[in-house]
ZAKEFI-320119 format. One record per residue (C-alpha): residue number from 1; residue in one letter; x, y, z. Coordinates in steps of 0.1 Angstrom, whole numbers, plus 5000, padded with zeros to 4 digits. Each point is the difference from the previous one (the first is absolute). Layout:
ZAKEFI-320119
NUM,a,X,Y,Z
...
end
This chain:
ZAKEFI-320119
1,m,2884,5070,5220
2,y,4989,4968,4982
3,d,5003,4990,4964
4,e,4973,4981,4979
5,q,5015,4967,5013
6,g,4997,5011,5036
7,a,5037,5005,5005
8,e,5007,5025,5028
9,y,5024,5029,4995
10,i,5014,5025,5026
11,d,4994,5034,4985
12,c,5029,5024,5008
13,i,4992,5028,4976
14,n,4963,5007,4997
15,n,4997,5033,5018
16,v,4966,5006,4983
17,a,4984,4972,5021
18,h,5010,5022,5030
19,v,4981,4982,5028
20,g,5000,4966,4983
21,h,4985,4985,4969
22,c,4962,5000,5000
23,h,4999,5011,5037
24,p,4964,4991,5011
25,v,4993,5033,5016
26,v,5009,5019,4969
27,v,4982,4976,4977
28,r,4969,5002,5022
29,a,5001,5038,5001
30,a,5000,5002,4962
31,h,4973,4974,4996
32,e,4976,5016,5026
33,q,5004,5035,4985
34,n,4995,4986,4965
35,q,4967,4986,5011
36,v,4988,5034,5011
37,l,5014,5026,4976
38,n,5030,5006,4978
39,t,4997,5029,4976
40,n,5016,5031,4984
41,s,5018,5020,5027
42,r,4979,5031,4991
43,y,4974,4985,5023
44,l,5007,5009,5036
45,h,5007,4972,5024
46,d,5012,4998,5036
47,n,5028,4975,4993
48,i,5022,5026,4982
49,v,4997,5024,5029
50,d,5006,4973,5026
51,y,5030,4987,4981
52,a,5016,5034,4995
53,q,4996,5006,5038
54,r,5017,4967,5008
55,l,5028,5007,4977
56,s,5005,5035,5014
57,e,5006,4985,5034
58,t,5031,4982,4987
59,l,5016,5031,4984
60,p,5015,5032,5013
61,e,4973,5026,5005
62,p,5008,5023,4970
63,l,4992,4971,4976
64,c,4963,5003,5003
65,v,4986,5001,4965
66,f,4994,4967,4982
67,y,4994,4991,4963
68,f,4990,4964,4992
69,l,5010,4982,4969
70,n,5004,4965,4985
71,s,5037,4994,4998
72,g,5034,5012,5012
73,s,5007,5013,4965
74,e,4969,5022,5001
75,a,5011,5012,5035
76,n,5034,5011,4988
77,d,4986,5017,4969
78,l,4976,5020,5022
79,a,5029,5009,5023
80,l,5019,5014,4970
81,r,4969,5021,4991
82,l,4996,5012,5035
83,a,5037,5010,5003
84,r,4999,5019,4967
85,h,4968,5019,5008
86,y,5012,5009,5034
87,t,5035,5012,4990
88,g,4993,5013,4966
89,h,5031,4982,4989
90,q,5006,4971,4976
91,d,5032,4981,5008
92,v,5005,4969,5022
93,v,5030,4986,5019
94,v,5001,4962,5004
95,l,5024,4974,5012
96,d,5020,4979,4976
97,h,4985,4965,4993
98,a,4966,5012,5013
99,y,4967,4987,4988
100,h,4967,5018,5007
101,g,4975,4985,4977
102,h,4990,4989,4965
103,l,4981,5032,4987
104,s,5019,5021,4974
105,s,5004,5028,5026
106,l,5016,4976,5024
107,i,5022,4981,4975
108,d,5015,5035,4994
109,i,5010,5003,5037
110,s,5012,4963,5004
111,p,5036,4996,4989
112,y,4995,4962,5004
113,k,4977,5003,4970
114,f,5009,5030,4979
115,r,5037,4990,4997
116,n,4988,4971,4978
117,l,4973,5020,4981
118,d,5000,5037,4989
119,g,5027,5012,5024
120,q,5000,5028,5025
121,k,4978,5030,4994
122,e,5014,5035,5005
123,w,4977,5006,5030
124,v,5011,4969,5019
125,h,5031,5002,5022
126,v,5016,4969,5015
127,a,5018,4999,5033
128,p,5022,4971,5013
129,l,4982,4972,5018
130,p,5009,5003,5038
131,d,5015,4965,5000
132,t,5026,4997,5027
133,y,5012,4966,4987
134,r,5005,5007,4963
135,g,4997,5037,4996
136,p,5027,5028,5001
137,y,4996,5005,5038
138,r,5001,4966,5018
139,e,4998,4986,5035
140,d,5034,5014,5009
141,h,4990,5036,4992
142,p,4997,5023,5030
143,n,4967,5014,4990
144,p,4984,4984,4969
145,a,4966,5017,5006
146,v,5015,5034,4996
147,a,5022,4989,4971
148,y,4971,4985,4980
149,a,4978,5030,5008
150,n,5027,5023,4987
151,e,4998,4980,4967
152,v,4963,5010,4998
153,k,5010,5036,5007
154,r,5026,4998,4972
155,v,4974,4986,4976
156,v,4975,5027,5009
157,s,5026,5028,4996
158,s,5011,4986,4966
159,a,4963,5000,4988
160,q,4995,5035,5012
161,e,5031,5012,4982
162,k,4982,4989,4968
163,g,4969,5019,5009
164,r,4980,4970,5012
165,k,4976,5002,5030
166,i,4995,4970,5023
167,a,4964,4989,5007
168,a,5008,4969,5020
169,f,5024,4974,5013
170,f,4986,4965,4997
171,a,5015,4971,5020
172,e,4988,4966,5012
173,s,5004,5002,5038
174,l,5021,4968,4996
175,p,5011,4996,4964
176,s,4991,4965,4990
177,v,5007,4997,4963
178,g,5033,5017,5007
179,g,5010,4970,5021
180,q,4982,5000,5034
181,i,5018,5032,5011
182,i,4998,5014,5035
183,p,5008,5038,4997
184,p,5021,5013,5029
185,a,4979,5016,5028
186,g,4997,5038,4995
187,y,5004,4998,4963
188,f,4964,5009,4991
189,s,4998,5030,5024
190,q,5031,5015,4984
191,v,4988,4993,4965
192,a,4966,5016,5008
193,e,5019,5031,5012
194,h,5018,5003,4966
195,i,4968,4993,4981
196,h,4979,5024,5019
197,k,5026,5028,4995
198,a,4996,4993,4963
199,g,4963,5004,5002
200,g,4991,4963,4997
201,v,4982,4974,5021
202,f,5011,4966,5014
203,v,4980,4970,4988
204,a,5005,4968,5021
205,d,4990,4969,4979
206,e,4988,4975,5026
207,i,4984,4976,4975
208,q,5023,4971,5007
209,v,5010,5007,5036
210,g,4971,5016,5019
211,f,4974,4986,5024
212,g,5023,4987,5027
213,r,5024,4980,4979
214,v,5030,5016,5016
215,g,4988,4989,5034
216,k,5013,5029,5021
217,h,4976,5025,4983
218,f,4968,4999,4980
219,w,5017,5019,4971
220,a,5035,4995,4988
221,f,5007,5038,4997
222,q,4997,5001,5038
223,l,5033,4981,5002
224,q,5016,5034,4990
225,g,4990,5016,5033
226,k,4968,5013,5017
227,d,5005,5035,4988
228,f,5000,4990,4963
229,v,4967,5004,4982
230,p,4996,4997,4963
231,d,4978,5024,4981
232,i,4983,4971,4981
233,v,4998,4963,5008
234,t,4989,4974,4974
235,m,4986,4965,5008
236,g,4991,4969,4980
237,k,5006,4963,4998
238,s,4997,4989,5037
239,i,4973,5026,5007
240,g,4973,4976,4987
241,n,5016,4966,5004
242,g,4996,4994,4963
243,h,4969,5020,4994
244,p,5006,5029,4976
245,v,5000,5030,5023
246,a,5026,5028,5006
247,c,5002,5033,5017
248,v,5018,5034,5000
249,a,5003,5019,5033
250,t,5011,5036,5000
251,t,4997,5033,5019
252,q,4973,5026,4999
253,p,5021,5026,4981
254,v,5009,4975,4973
255,a,4964,4989,4997
256,r,4986,5035,4999
257,a,5024,5010,4972
258,f,4988,4970,4980
259,e,4964,5008,5006
260,a,5006,5037,4990
261,t,5004,4989,4963
262,g,4963,4994,4998
263,v,5006,4966,4984
264,e,4987,4975,5025
265,y,5018,4967,5006
266,f,4977,4971,4994
267,n,5005,4962,4999
268,t,4971,4978,4992
269,f,5010,4970,5022
270,g,5025,5017,5023
271,g,4986,4998,5035
272,s,4971,4979,4991
273,p,4980,4985,5029
274,v,5016,4965,4994
275,s,5035,5014,4997
276,c,4997,5020,5032
277,a,4984,4970,5018
278,v,5031,4979,4989
279,g,5023,5028,5012
280,l,4984,5002,5034
281,a,5002,4962,5003
282,v,5037,5000,4993
283,l,5005,5026,5027
284,n,4979,4980,5024
285,v,5021,4968,4994
286,l,5033,5019,5004
287,e,4988,5013,5033
288,k,4983,4968,5014
289,e,5027,4976,4989
290,q,5028,5025,5011
291,l,5017,4995,4967
292,q,5023,5031,5004
293,a,5015,4985,5032
294,h,5001,4966,4982
295,a,5020,5015,4971
296,t,5025,5014,5025
297,s,5006,4966,5018
298,v,4999,4978,4970
299,g,5020,5024,4979
300,s,5028,5002,5026
301,f,5001,4962,5003
302,l,5002,4996,4962
303,m,5028,5026,4998
304,e,5020,4982,5026
305,l,4996,4967,4981
306,l,5011,5017,4968
307,r,5030,5016,5017
308,q,5011,4965,5011
309,q,4999,4991,4963
310,k,5022,5030,4993
311,i,5026,4986,5023
312,k,4998,4966,4985
313,h,4997,5008,4963
314,p,5024,5025,4983
315,i,4974,5007,4972
316,v,4979,5018,5026
317,g,5015,5035,5000
318,d,4974,5020,5020
319,v,4968,4994,5019
320,r,4979,5031,5006
321,g,4964,5007,5009
322,v,4975,5011,5025
323,g,4968,4980,5011
324,l,4989,4978,4971
325,f,5019,5020,4973
326,i,5033,4983,4996
327,g,5027,4998,4973
328,v,5028,4975,4996
329,d,5028,5013,4977
330,l,5018,4972,4982
331,i,5035,5007,4988
332,k,5027,4984,4979
333,d,5029,5016,5019
334,e,5001,5016,5034
335,a,5025,5027,4990
336,t,4982,5012,4968
337,r,4965,4991,5011
338,t,4993,4989,4964
339,p,4963,4990,4998
340,a,4995,4962,4998
341,t,4972,5003,4975
342,e,5001,4965,4984
343,e,5004,4984,5034
344,a,4970,5019,5014
345,a,4978,4989,4971
346,y,5011,4964,5004
347,l,4993,5002,5038
348,v,4965,5014,4995
349,s,4993,4972,4975
350,r,5012,4973,5024
351,l,4980,5015,5028
352,k,4968,4998,4979
353,e,5007,4963,4993
354,n,5002,4997,5038
355,y,4966,5018,5005
356,v,5013,5034,5010
357,l,4990,5030,4980
358,l,5027,5027,5000
359,s,5011,5025,4974
360,t,5029,5024,4992
361,d,5003,5037,4996
362,g,5026,5028,4998
363,p,5020,5014,4971
364,g,5020,4967,4998
365,r,4969,4978,5006
366,n,5021,4984,5028
367,i,4980,5010,5031
368,l,4977,4974,5015
369,k,4970,5019,5011
370,f,4978,4990,5029
371,k,4966,5017,5002
372,p,4977,4972,5012
373,p,4964,5003,5012
374,m,5001,5014,5035
375,c,4988,4966,5015
376,f,5034,4985,4990
377,s,5010,4980,5030
378,l,5031,4990,5020
379,d,4996,4965,4987
380,n,4998,5013,4964
381,a,5032,5019,5006
382,r,5018,4969,5012
383,q,4988,4979,4971
384,v,5009,5026,4974
385,v,5035,5006,5014
386,a,5007,4962,5004
387,k,4992,4995,4963
388,l,5021,5031,4990
389,d,5029,4986,5020
390,a,4997,4966,4984
391,i,5000,5014,4965
392,l,5029,5024,5006
393,t,5020,4971,5015
394,d,4992,4979,4969
395,m,5010,5029,4977
396,e,5033,5004,5018
397,e,5007,4963,4998
398,k,4994,5000,4962
399,v,5024,5029,4996
400,r,5027,4982,5020
401,s,4995,4969,4979
402,c,5004,5020,4968
403,q,5031,5017,5014
404,t,5015,4966,5010
405,l,4993,4986,4965
406,r,5016,5030,4983
407,f,5030,4996,5022
408,q,5004,4963,4992
409,l,4996,5007,4963
end
């Protein structure tokens, strides 16, 4: 990215510009379709059918019905409606610290937001974040996937004892606002079993992590095993490389239940000719430039460089991630793992002064989050970590100087 003075920044966080800022193929696709036709999506157009077909080829076969919208928030709101119509239930189970969008319906199921606003609604039930670094079941637990899934089972049972009925379990496939969390493999399939037994559906929120970001797979939920298939998948942000487009994919039974209400779903601009042309262009770039494989190789390289920083700098407590979704957990003390909140904010500010754009997340705002455009390179990784190393070294020297001064006084 460049500022108005022409200064060049390395962007480590803009997962919206998925295949790169202003990618010429995407820009050209939007411009060319705009010159021909862009209109209300009531008008039939081949682009929406072509795009749905291309998306279906990336997903498990049962996920074959697509609704197009304008934003990730709209997608999650529709997913909530689909779940409630299909199950006939009202309640939702979510993970602690989750964020699913800015609409009122989604603020209600986002602990990250509602804890600072109107509080938790009676129809919302919160399960522990499956965090094996900070949560109740950590890296030394023999089976954290089962342990965290049993927490969901406990939450569901507690709700049922109060006469509540579960419509859905919502989870980011890789919780981002929660602190760049990598749920233990097998966790989702066991959670889905508990949710299905309660009559609910599983909603995988891929808005921040889909479209090849994890490298090994096109969708992050696929990290949980080839046999796991969500009932609903929501997409946004990266789907349009900055263009306002989003999507909900679901199964025939869920879609049929929704249609049976007789109240059609309509979105004026969702799935417009231009939006679908942009979506197709993004898929073309991902394929032609082999960005999924690129995310695997560059992400592995970046993780290794960051692990070297963990050895060198005590403030780096944990490095976790997959593909180009990486979190660096900064701590004050190794034994207590106290979040180094102030230090993280200072580090991000210093990096910006050094032309690196990074941000923090997590309950303690101490997790450095890496979610760069997929074209992020090996050289970018080297430059960013070198600057990170230099600033951490400088921070440590300042701390030592202060300690020496206090000792002398």
